[in-house]
C-alpha positions as CSV (number, residue, x, y, z in Angstrom):
1,M,-121.3,67.9,155.5
2,G,-118.5,67.1,158.3
3,S,-118.7,64.4,160.6
4,I,-117.8,63.9,164.4
5,A,-116.1,61.1,165.7
6,R,-115.6,60.5,169.4
7,R,-112.1,61.0,170.9
8,E,-109.6,58.1,171.5
9,R,-108.6,57.6,175.0
10,V,-106.1,55.4,176.3
11,R,-105.8,53.9,179.9
12,T,-102.6,52.6,181.0
13,S,-101.7,49.8,183.6
14,D,-101.4,52.4,186.3
15,G,-104.9,53.8,185.7
16,K,-104.0,56.9,184.2
17,V,-106.1,58.0,181.0
18,F,-104.4,59.7,178.1
19,D,-105.9,61.6,174.9
20,S,-103.7,59.6,172.6
21,R,-101.5,56.4,172.1
22,Q,-98.5,58.2,171.9
23,A,-98.9,60.1,175.2
24,A,-99.4,56.8,176.9
25,E,-96.5,55.2,175.5
26,R,-94.3,58.4,176.7
27,H,-95.7,58.1,179.9
28,A,-94.9,54.4,180.2
29,E,-91.7,55.1,179.0
30,R,-90.9,57.5,181.7
31,E,-92.4,55.1,184.0
32,R,-89.8,52.4,183.1
33,L,-87.1,54.8,183.4
34,N,-88.0,55.8,186.9
35,T,-88.1,52.2,187.9
36,S,-84.8,51.7,186.9
37,F,-83.8,54.6,189.3
38,D,-85.5,53.3,192.3
39,A,-82.7,51.6,193.7
40,L,-80.7,54.7,193.7
41,A,-83.4,57.2,195.2
42,P,-83.3,57.6,199.0
43,K,-86.7,56.3,200.2
44,W,-86.4,56.9,204.4
45,Q,-86.0,60.2,205.8
46,A,-84.5,60.6,209.3
47,R,-85.4,63.7,211.5
48,W,-83.7,64.9,214.7
49,R,-83.2,68.0,216.7
50,D,-79.5,69.1,217.4
51,P,-78.6,70.7,220.8
52,S,-79.6,74.0,219.9
53,G,-83.2,72.8,219.1
54,K,-82.9,73.2,215.3
55,Q,-84.7,70.3,213.2
56,R,-82.3,68.5,210.9
57,K,-83.2,65.8,208.3
58,R,-81.2,63.3,206.1
59,A,-82.4,60.8,203.6
60,F,-81.4,57.2,203.4
61,A,-81.9,54.4,201.1
62,T,-82.9,51.8,203.7
63,K,-84.9,52.2,206.9
64,R,-82.3,50.2,208.7
65,E,-79.6,53.0,207.9
66,A,-81.9,55.7,208.8
67,E,-82.5,54.3,212.4
68,A,-78.6,53.5,212.7
69,F,-77.9,56.8,212.1
70,L,-80.5,58.2,214.6
71,V,-79.1,56.0,217.4
72,R,-75.5,57.4,216.8
73,V,-76.9,60.8,216.7
74,E,-78.3,60.4,220.0
75,A,-75.3,59.0,221.4
76,A,-73.4,61.7,220.1
77,K,-75.6,64.4,221.8
78,L,-75.3,62.4,225.2
79,T,-71.4,62.2,225.0
80,G,-71.2,65.8,223.9
81,S,-69.4,64.9,220.8
82,Y,-72.4,65.8,218.3
83,E,-70.4,67.9,216.0
84,V,-68.0,65.3,215.1
85,E,-70.8,62.3,214.9
86,S,-73.4,64.3,213.2
87,S,-71.1,65.1,210.3
88,G,-71.1,61.4,209.4
89,D,-68.3,59.1,211.0
90,G,-69.0,56.0,209.3
91,V,-72.7,56.7,208.8
92,R,-73.1,57.1,205.1
93,K,-75.7,59.3,203.2
94,T,-76.9,57.3,200.2
95,K,-76.0,59.2,197.2
96,P,-75.8,57.6,193.8
97,T,-72.2,57.5,192.1
98,V,-71.8,58.9,188.6
99,D,-71.2,55.2,187.7
100,Q,-74.7,54.3,189.1
101,I,-76.5,56.8,187.1
102,L,-74.7,56.3,183.8
103,W,-75.4,52.4,184.0
104,C,-79.3,53.0,185.1
105,W,-79.9,55.4,182.4
106,W,-78.0,53.4,179.8
107,E,-79.9,50.1,180.6
108,H,-83.1,51.8,179.5
109,H,-81.5,54.0,176.9
110,Q,-79.5,51.5,174.6
111,N,-82.9,50.1,173.6
112,H,-83.7,53.4,171.6
113,C,-80.2,53.6,169.8
114,Q,-79.1,52.0,166.4
115,P,-76.2,49.7,166.9
116,G,-73.7,52.1,165.7
117,T,-74.7,54.8,168.2
118,R,-75.1,52.2,170.9
119,R,-71.3,51.2,170.3
120,S,-70.1,54.9,170.4
121,Y,-72.0,55.6,173.4
122,E,-70.5,52.7,175.2
123,K,-67.0,53.6,174.2
124,R,-67.5,57.0,175.7
125,I,-68.9,55.7,179.0
126,K,-66.1,53.1,179.4
127,T,-63.2,55.0,178.2
128,L,-64.1,58.7,179.2
129,L,-66.9,59.2,181.8
130,R,-66.0,56.2,184.0
131,P,-62.4,56.4,184.5
132,F,-62.6,60.2,185.2
133,F,-65.9,60.4,187.5
134,G,-65.8,56.8,188.8
135,T,-67.5,56.6,192.2
136,M,-68.0,60.4,192.8
137,T,-71.0,61.0,194.3
138,D,-71.5,64.8,194.9
139,V,-70.6,66.0,191.1
140,R,-70.7,69.9,191.0
141,P,-70.8,72.0,187.7
142,M,-67.0,72.6,188.2
143,D,-65.9,69.2,188.4
144,V,-67.8,68.7,184.9
145,Q,-66.0,71.7,183.6
146,R,-62.6,70.6,184.8
147,F,-63.6,67.2,182.8
148,F,-63.8,68.9,179.5
149,D,-61.0,71.2,180.3
150,E,-58.5,68.5,180.9
151,T,-59.5,66.0,178.3
152,P,-57.5,66.6,175.1
153,L,-60.3,65.5,172.4
154,S,-62.2,67.2,169.7
155,R,-65.1,69.2,170.5
156,S,-67.6,66.7,168.7
157,S,-66.3,63.8,170.8
158,L,-66.7,66.0,173.8
159,N,-70.2,66.8,172.7
160,E,-71.3,63.3,172.5
161,A,-69.8,62.7,176.1
162,K,-71.8,65.7,177.3
163,T,-75.0,64.6,175.8
164,I,-74.6,61.1,177.4
165,L,-74.0,62.8,180.8
166,N,-76.8,65.4,180.6
167,Q,-79.4,62.7,179.5
168,A,-78.1,60.6,182.2
169,Y,-78.6,63.2,184.8
170,R,-81.7,64.6,183.6
171,A,-83.2,61.1,184.0
172,A,-81.6,61.0,187.7
173,V,-83.2,64.1,188.6
174,G,-86.3,63.3,187.1
175,A,-86.8,60.0,189.1
176,G,-85.6,61.7,192.3
177,A,-82.4,60.0,192.5
178,V,-80.4,63.4,192.9
179,D,-81.5,67.0,193.1
180,T,-79.9,68.7,190.3
181,N,-78.4,68.4,187.0
182,P,-74.5,69.7,187.2
183,V,-74.0,69.0,183.3
184,S,-76.8,71.5,181.9
185,E,-75.0,74.6,181.9
186,V,-71.4,73.4,181.5
187,R,-69.7,74.5,178.1
188,I,-67.1,72.9,176.0
189,P,-64.0,75.0,175.8
190,R,-62.6,75.9,172.6
191,Y,-58.9,75.8,173.7
192,L,-56.9,73.3,175.4
193,A,-54.9,73.9,178.5
194,D,-51.7,74.9,177.0
195,G,-53.5,77.4,174.6
196,Q,-53.8,75.4,171.6
197,R,-57.2,75.7,169.9
198,R,-59.1,72.4,170.3
199,P,-59.4,70.3,167.1
200,K,-62.8,70.0,165.4
201,R,-63.9,66.7,163.7
202,H,-63.7,68.6,160.2
203,E,-60.5,70.4,160.5
204,E,-58.4,67.9,159.0
205,V,-59.9,65.8,156.2
206,F,-57.6,63.7,154.2
207,V,-58.5,63.2,150.4
208,P,-56.4,60.2,148.8
209,P,-55.2,61.2,145.4
210,H,-56.4,59.0,142.2
211,S,-53.2,57.1,142.1
212,E,-53.8,55.4,145.6
213,V,-57.3,54.9,144.9
214,A,-56.6,53.1,141.6
215,A,-53.7,51.0,143.3
216,L,-56.1,50.3,146.0
217,A,-58.8,49.0,143.7
218,D,-56.3,47.0,141.6
219,W,-54.9,45.4,144.7
220,M,-58.7,44.2,145.9
221,G,-59.0,42.7,142.9
222,H,-56.3,40.4,142.7
223,H,-55.4,39.6,146.1
224,Y,-57.2,36.5,146.1
225,Q,-56.6,35.4,142.6
226,T,-54.4,32.7,143.0
227,E,-54.5,28.7,142.0
228,S,-54.6,28.0,145.6
229,V,-58.3,29.5,146.3
230,S,-61.4,28.6,145.1
231,R,-63.3,30.3,142.2
232,R,-65.8,31.8,144.9
233,M,-63.3,33.7,146.7
234,N,-61.9,35.0,143.2
235,V,-65.5,36.5,143.0
236,V,-65.3,37.9,146.3
237,A,-62.2,39.7,145.1
238,A,-64.0,41.3,142.3
239,T,-66.8,42.3,144.4
240,D,-64.5,44.2,146.6
241,K,-62.6,45.9,143.8
242,L,-65.9,47.1,142.5
243,L,-67.1,48.3,145.9
244,V,-64.0,50.1,146.4
245,R,-64.6,52.1,142.9
246,F,-68.2,52.5,143.8
247,L,-67.6,54.2,147.0
248,A,-64.7,56.3,145.5
249,L,-66.8,57.7,142.5
250,E,-70.3,57.7,143.9
251,G,-69.6,58.7,147.5
252,F,-71.8,56.4,149.3
253,R,-71.3,55.6,153.0
254,F,-70.5,52.0,153.3
255,S,-73.6,51.0,155.1
256,E,-75.7,52.5,152.2
257,A,-73.6,50.9,149.4
258,T,-74.1,47.3,151.1
259,F,-77.8,48.2,151.6
260,L,-78.2,48.3,148.0
261,R,-80.1,45.2,146.0
262,G,-80.5,44.9,142.2
263,E,-83.9,46.8,142.5
264,H,-82.5,49.7,143.8
265,V,-80.3,50.4,140.7
266,G,-81.7,51.8,137.3
267,P,-81.1,54.8,135.6
268,M,-80.5,56.3,139.0
269,I,-79.3,54.8,142.3
270,R,-82.1,55.1,144.8
271,I,-80.8,55.5,148.3
272,R,-83.5,54.5,151.0
273,G,-81.7,52.7,153.9
274,T,-78.5,51.4,155.6
275,R,-77.2,48.1,156.6
276,S,-75.1,47.0,159.6
277,T,-74.3,43.6,161.0
278,V,-74.6,43.2,164.6
279,D,-73.4,39.9,166.3
280,G,-73.6,38.0,163.0
281,V,-77.0,39.4,162.5
282,E,-77.9,41.6,159.2
283,R,-80.0,44.5,160.3
284,P,-81.4,47.2,157.8
285,H,-82.3,50.4,158.8
286,E,-84.5,53.2,157.3
287,L,-82.6,56.5,156.7
288,K,-83.4,59.0,159.3
289,N,-83.9,62.2,157.3
290,Q,-85.2,63.1,153.8
291,S,-82.0,64.6,152.7
292,S,-80.1,61.1,152.7
293,K,-83.2,59.6,150.8
294,R,-81.7,60.6,147.3
295,D,-81.6,59.2,143.7
296,I,-77.9,59.5,142.6
297,P,-77.0,59.1,139.0
298,I,-74.6,56.6,137.8
299,V,-71.1,58.0,136.6
300,A,-70.0,57.0,133.3
301,S,-67.2,55.1,134.2
302,L,-68.9,52.8,136.4
303,R,-71.9,52.3,134.1
304,A,-70.5,49.2,132.3
305,E,-69.6,47.4,135.5
306,L,-72.6,47.9,137.3
307,S,-74.5,46.7,134.2
308,D,-72.5,43.4,134.2
309,R,-73.3,43.1,137.8
310,L,-76.9,43.6,137.6
311,A,-77.0,40.8,135.0
312,V,-75.8,38.0,137.2
313,I,-78.1,39.1,140.3
314,D,-81.6,39.2,140.9
315,A,-83.7,42.1,142.1
316,K,-83.9,41.1,145.6
317,Q,-80.3,39.9,145.9
318,H,-77.4,42.6,147.4
319,L,-75.5,44.3,144.7
320,F,-72.3,43.7,146.8
321,Q,-72.2,40.2,148.2
322,D,-70.0,38.1,150.5
323,P,-69.9,34.3,149.9
324,D,-72.9,33.6,151.9
325,G,-74.9,35.6,149.7
326,G,-75.5,38.5,152.3
327,G,-74.4,41.8,151.8
328,V,-70.7,42.5,152.5
329,D,-69.8,42.5,155.9
330,Y,-67.5,45.2,157.2
331,Q,-65.2,43.3,159.5
332,R,-64.3,40.9,156.5
333,F,-64.1,43.9,154.2
334,Y,-61.9,45.8,156.8
335,A,-59.6,42.9,157.5
336,V,-58.8,42.7,153.7
337,W,-58.4,46.6,153.8
338,K,-55.9,46.3,156.5
339,R,-53.7,44.0,154.5
340,A,-53.6,46.5,151.7
341,R,-52.8,49.4,153.7
342,R,-49.7,47.6,155.0
343,E,-48.7,46.4,151.5
344,L,-49.3,49.6,149.9
345,G,-48.1,51.8,152.6
346,F,-51.1,54.1,152.9
347,G,-53.1,55.2,156.2
348,W,-56.5,56.1,155.4
349,S,-59.8,54.4,156.2
350,P,-62.8,53.3,153.9
351,H,-64.6,56.6,154.8
352,A,-61.8,58.6,153.0
353,L,-63.3,57.2,149.8
354,R,-66.1,59.4,150.5
355,H,-64.0,62.5,150.8
356,H,-62.4,61.4,147.2
357,C,-65.6,61.6,145.7
358,A,-66.5,65.0,147.4
359,S,-63.0,66.3,145.8
360,T,-64.0,64.9,142.6
361,L,-67.3,66.6,142.4
362,I,-65.8,69.8,143.3
363,D,-63.1,69.5,140.8
364,N,-65.9,69.0,138.2
365,G,-67.6,72.2,139.0
366,L,-70.6,71.3,141.2
367,S,-71.9,73.8,143.4
368,P,-71.7,73.6,147.3
369,S,-75.6,72.8,147.5
370,E,-75.1,70.1,144.5
371,V,-72.5,68.5,146.7
372,A,-74.5,68.5,149.5
373,A,-77.4,66.9,147.6
374,W,-75.1,64.1,146.1
375,L,-73.7,63.1,149.5
376,G,-76.9,63.6,151.3
377,H,-75.9,66.0,153.7
378,R,-79.1,67.4,155.7
379,Q,-77.4,71.0,155.9
380,I,-74.9,72.8,153.6
381,T,-72.9,73.7,156.6
382,T,-71.7,70.2,157.0
383,T,-70.6,70.4,153.4
384,M,-68.9,73.6,153.7
385,N,-67.1,73.1,157.2
386,T,-65.8,69.6,155.7
387,Y,-64.8,70.7,152.0
388,V,-64.5,74.4,152.2
389,H,-60.9,74.1,151.6
390,L,-61.3,72.3,148.4
391,F,-63.4,74.7,146.6
392,P,-61.6,77.0,144.2
393,R,-60.4,80.6,145.3
394,T,-61.8,83.0,142.4
395,L,-61.6,86.0,144.3
396,E,-58.8,87.5,141.7
397,A,-61.0,86.7,138.9
398,H,-64.3,88.5,140.4
399,A,-62.2,91.4,141.2
400,D,-60.9,91.7,137.4
401,R,-64.6,91.9,136.5
402,L,-65.7,94.5,139.0
């Protein structure tokens, strides 16, 4: 026989009652966001009648501004200069600027972003949105459209900028700081002003050749090995060499590889999280989607090296370590990478090693779905959009069989 339980009800600090804790938390979050916009939303409304008797109104942030405006209106009506005075003449209607809207929204929203997303959003706000919109107040959809038309960036970059601006204006509309959202109906153009097709993020994927990857790994393994450095730094060089080979052959993201500990490596490599370092503090993160949580086999050319590595570390230690015993720091690794790039004469980034792995998988006959599962892509369209040019063209072979 079934049972009956009383439904849980949650009361918030402002006296409202909700049926679940999640609903109460969402309400509290909306209230905190609205509070950050309180300084921007007008609170006082001045009402008057023009010389024809029609009632008019205007909103102001402070009572003093509203009273000063009414005094100027009455003076204008008495002196016969109402048309000039009522249009403003030094009395500013309080409207938030785009800069104010962005930073009020960002002050709240940044606490819900992972460090990488936070850095990316701050970069878009500082280098794209603030320089263009600045102190603009009455932003219209045509202004936002002009911003997208005149900015020569990829569609993915503009999509991120649009997401930031759209969310900020939605929050401002909800808080009453502005009346409408000028971003919601704007579309990102496919073509630049000169008629050229706007580049996509996946259109130009450089795959480093095997010779450059081998030269890089060899350089990483020997750049510290001199008599003037300590044995500990020689160990770091060996770790860097193994990490380069691991990224190139297994196709992990850098944050996934540096998250791995000894307990994650067995017959298969279990990927369950990522790791980042913010202000010197190591922060692990659980992977967002199930497709990224995957078990990947160890390629034959890495088994001996990983076996030797597992023999000298504990199950709880990082598979790839810096001298302090923590996981490899990206800033330290990238500084060495830039030295290698100068000396060896190549220009690609560490993420290109992931493209090298994808190319190797495709060359060995893996299907698009298998490549997507290996790399942890949530959708196979991501794999196809990025690597479709690497898959072999077999139309002629199929035609011969028909």
